[in-house]
VODOTI-89823 format. One record per residue (C-alpha): residue in one letter; y, x, z; residue number from 1. Coordinates in steps of 0.1 Angstrom, whole numbers, plus 5000, padded with zeros to 4 digits. Example, Ala and Ser with C-alpha at 12.3 -4.5 7.8 and 13.67 -1.06 7.14 Angstrom:
! residues 2
<type A c2 4955 c1 5123 c3 5078 seq 1>
<type S c2 4989 c1 5137 c3 5071 seq 2>
//
This chain:
! residues 82
<type M c2 5000 c1 5000 c3 5000 seq 1>
<type L c2 5034 c1 5014 c3 4991 seq 2>
<type N c2 5061 c1 5018 c3 5017 seq 3>
<type N c2 5094 c1 5006 c3 5001 seq 4>
<type K c2 5115 c1 5013 c3 5031 seq 5>
<type I c2 5149 c1 5028 c3 5021 seq 6>
<type P c2 5160 c1 5057 c3 5044 seq 7>
<type T c2 5189 c1 5045 c3 5066 seq 8>
<type L c2 5215 c1 5062 c3 5088 seq 9>
<type D c2 5230 c1 5040 c3 5115 seq 10>
<type L c2 5264 c1 5053 c3 5126 seq 11>
<type H c2 5273 c1 5025 c3 5151 seq 12>
<type G c2 5289 c1 5042 c3 5181 seq 13>
<type E c2 5298 c1 5074 c3 5163 seq 14>
<type V c2 5333 c1 5089 c3 5162 seq 15>
<type S c2 5349 c1 5096 c3 5129 seq 16>
<type P c2 5351 c1 5134 c3 5133 seq 17>
<type M c2 5312 c1 5136 c3 5135 seq 18>
<type V c2 5307 c1 5113 c3 5105 seq 19>
<type D c2 5311 c1 5139 c3 5078 seq 20>
<type L c2 5285 c1 5162 c3 5093 seq 21>
<type L c2 5260 c1 5134 c3 5099 seq 22>
<type V c2 5265 c1 5121 c3 5063 seq 23>
<type K c2 5262 c1 5155 c3 5047 seq 24>
<type D c2 5230 c1 5163 c3 5066 seq 25>
<type F c2 5215 c1 5128 c3 5058 seq 26>
<type I c2 5223 c1 5131 c3 5021 seq 27>
<type L c2 5209 c1 5167 c3 5019 seq 28>
<type E c2 5177 c1 5158 c3 5038 seq 29>
<type N c2 5170 c1 5128 c3 5015 seq 30>
<type Y c2 5179 c1 5149 c3 4983 seq 31>
<type I c2 5153 c1 5175 c3 4994 seq 32>
<type S c2 5128 c1 5147 c3 5002 seq 33>
<type G c2 5133 c1 5132 c3 4967 seq 34>
<type H c2 5148 c1 5099 c3 4978 seq 35>
<type K c2 5171 c1 5084 c3 4952 seq 36>
<type K c2 5186 c1 5056 c3 4972 seq 37>
<type V c2 5197 c1 5055 c3 5009 seq 38>
<type I c2 5217 c1 5033 c3 5031 seq 39>
<type I c2 5244 c1 5041 c3 5056 seq 40>
<type I c2 5253 c1 5015 c3 5082 seq 41>
<type H c2 5288 c1 5019 c3 5094 seq 42>
<type G c2 5296 c1 4984 c3 5106 seq 43>
<type V c2 5327 c1 4963 c3 5098 seq 44>
<type G c2 5350 c1 4968 c3 5128 seq 45>
<type T c2 5384 c1 4984 c3 5120 seq 46>
<type G c2 5371 c1 5001 c3 5089 seq 47>
<type A c2 5376 c1 5036 c3 5103 seq 48>
<type L c2 5339 c1 5046 c3 5100 seq 49>
<type R c2 5336 c1 5030 c3 5066 seq 50>
<type K c2 5366 c1 5050 c3 5054 seq 51>
<type A c2 5352 c1 5082 c3 5069 seq 52>
<type V c2 5318 c1 5076 c3 5053 seq 53>
<type H c2 5333 c1 5069 c3 5019 seq 54>
<type Q c2 5355 c1 5099 c3 5021 seq 55>
<type S c2 5325 c1 5121 c3 5028 seq 56>
<type L c2 5305 c1 5105 c3 5000 seq 57>
<type N c2 5334 c1 5111 c3 4975 seq 58>
<type N c2 5333 c1 5148 c3 4983 seq 59>
<type N c2 5295 c1 5152 c3 4982 seq 60>
<type K c2 5282 c1 5167 c3 4949 seq 61>
<type L c2 5247 c1 5152 c3 4956 seq 62>
<type V c2 5260 c1 5116 c3 4954 seq 63>
<type S c2 5260 c1 5100 c3 4920 seq 64>
<type N c2 5273 c1 5066 c3 4931 seq 65>
<type F c2 5279 c1 5044 c3 4962 seq 66>
<type K c2 5290 c1 5008 c3 4969 seq 67>
<type I c2 5293 c1 4984 c3 4998 seq 68>
<type D c2 5262 c1 4963 c3 5001 seq 69>
<type M c2 5270 c1 4929 c3 4987 seq 70>
<type F c2 5248 c1 4912 c3 5013 seq 71>
<type N c2 5261 c1 4932 c3 5043 seq 72>
<type A c2 5297 c1 4945 c3 5043 seq 73>
<type G c2 5288 c1 4969 c3 5072 seq 74>
<type S c2 5265 c1 4990 c3 5050 seq 75>
<type T c2 5270 c1 5013 c3 5020 seq 76>
<type I c2 5242 c1 5019 c3 4994 seq 77>
<type I c2 5241 c1 5054 c3 4980 seq 78>
<type E c2 5225 c1 5067 c3 4949 seq 79>
<type I c2 5215 c1 5104 c3 4951 seq 80>
<type K c2 5215 c1 5126 c3 4920 seq 81>
<type D c2 5183 c1 5140 c3 4905 seq 82>
//
């Protein structure tokens, strides 16, 4: 039976200065593991974590695309380059 679970990083409770490091490590780990799609949960709140996550993703050369999950505005779906 296949495991279709998408790797997920939950950043609830994290502070913005740590987000860049956590996101970079998460993306690199999944790139090395061969995962092409991952999810980062940042919550809705004030938008500070989402902004920090998206800024980190914009600067990450391993990320080909990302978007807010249309079913959950507190999550971002990321596509990792080959």
